[in-house]
C-alpha positions in Angstrom: 47.7 10.4 -22.3 49.5 10.5 -25.7 52.4 8.2 -26.5 54.6 8.1 -29.8 56.5 4.8 -30.4 59.1 4.6 -33.2 60.3 1.6 -35.0 62.5 0.7 -37.9 65.9 1.5 -36.8 68.9 -0.6 -36.9 72.3 -1.2 -38.4 72.8 -0.6 -42.1 75.7 0.0 -44.7 76.5 3.2 -46.2 74.5 3.5 -49.3 71.7 1.7 -47.8 68.2 2.4 -46.9 66.0 2.3 -43.7 62.3 3.3 -43.0 61.2 4.6 -39.9 57.8 4.7 -38.4 56.2 6.4 -35.3 52.7 5.9 -34.4 51.0 8.2 -32.0 48.2 6.7 -29.5 46.2 7.7 -26.8 43.4 10.3 -26.4 44.1 11.8 -29.7 41.7 14.3 -31.5 44.0 15.1 -34.1 47.8 15.4 -35.1 49.0 18.5 -36.5 52.7 18.7 -37.7 54.8 15.8 -37.3 58.4 15.9 -37.5 61.8 13.8 -37.0 64.8 15.3 -35.2 68.3 13.3 -34.5 71.0 13.4 -32.0 74.4 12.1 -32.7 77.0 11.2 -29.8 78.2 14.2 -28.4 76.0 16.6 -30.3 72.8 18.6 -29.8 69.4 17.3 -31.1 68.9 18.4 -34.7 65.8 19.0 -36.9 65.6 16.3 -39.9 62.2 16.8 -41.5 58.6 18.0 -40.8 55.2 17.4 -42.3 52.1 19.3 -42.0 48.7 17.6 -41.5 48.0 18.9 -44.9 51.3 17.2 -46.3 53.7 20.3 -46.9 57.3 19.3 -46.1 60.3 20.7 -45.1 63.9 19.3 -44.8 67.3 20.0 -43.3 69.8 20.7 -46.1 71.8 17.7 -44.9 69.1 15.2 -45.7 67.3 17.0 -48.5 67.0 14.4 -51.7 68.0 11.7 -49.6 65.1 11.4 -47.0 61.3 11.4 -47.7 58.9 12.2 -44.9 55.4 11.1 -45.1 52.1 10.4 -43.0 49.1 8.7 -42.7 46.4 10.7 -40.8 44.1 7.9 -40.3 46.8 5.9 -38.4 48.3 9.0 -36.6 51.7 7.7 -38.1 54.5 9.3 -39.6 57.2 7.8 -41.6 61.0 8.7 -42.5 62.4 6.9 -45.5 66.1 7.3 -45.5 67.9 6.5 -48.7 71.8 6.8 -49.7 72.5 6.7 -46.0 75.8 8.1 -45.0 78.0 7.2 -41.6 77.2 11.1 -40.5 73.5 9.8 -40.4 74.2 7.9 -37.5 72.1 9.0 -34.6 69.1 8.5 -32.4 66.1 9.5 -34.2 63.3 11.0 -32.4 59.7 11.5 -33.5 57.7 14.6 -32.5 54.2 15.5 -32.9 51.9 18.5 -32.4 48.7 16.9 -30.8 45.4 18.0 -30.0 43.7 15.8 -27.4 41.3 16.1 -24.7 40.7 19.8 -25.4 44.5 20.7 -24.9 47.2 21.0 -27.7 50.8 19.7 -26.5 54.0 18.7 -27.9 55.0 15.1 -27.6 58.5 13.1 -28.2 59.1 9.4 -28.7 61.7 7.6 -27.1 64.0 7.4 -29.9 65.3 4.9 -32.2 68.9 4.1 -33.1 70.2 4.4 -36.6 73.8 3.3 -37.1 75.4 3.6 -40.6 78.7 1.6 -41.0 81.2 2.9 -43.6 
């Protein structure tokens, strides 16, 4: 069984910064692409950023230039550095990972971490 556990959310003023972490644990052979999504109240979950195992990144236009995704393959951990936060960044942030474990490849989600940006 594979688990993803996020941390680092909280309350921050507009213009501030937060760093989210997501650690994958369990019977993992390797983690492929790892990503962050978010869901604001009353809205659908949306893509934020993704990073391949080799370090290639892609971002949603709304966060490009403000957020940075990175990863530590040895720790099966992905990070999201969020700078210049805006009130519209308020959401529950979810980690997603494409994991190869015990001979099978599956998609996993974390439980989410709340990020609240006050204006």
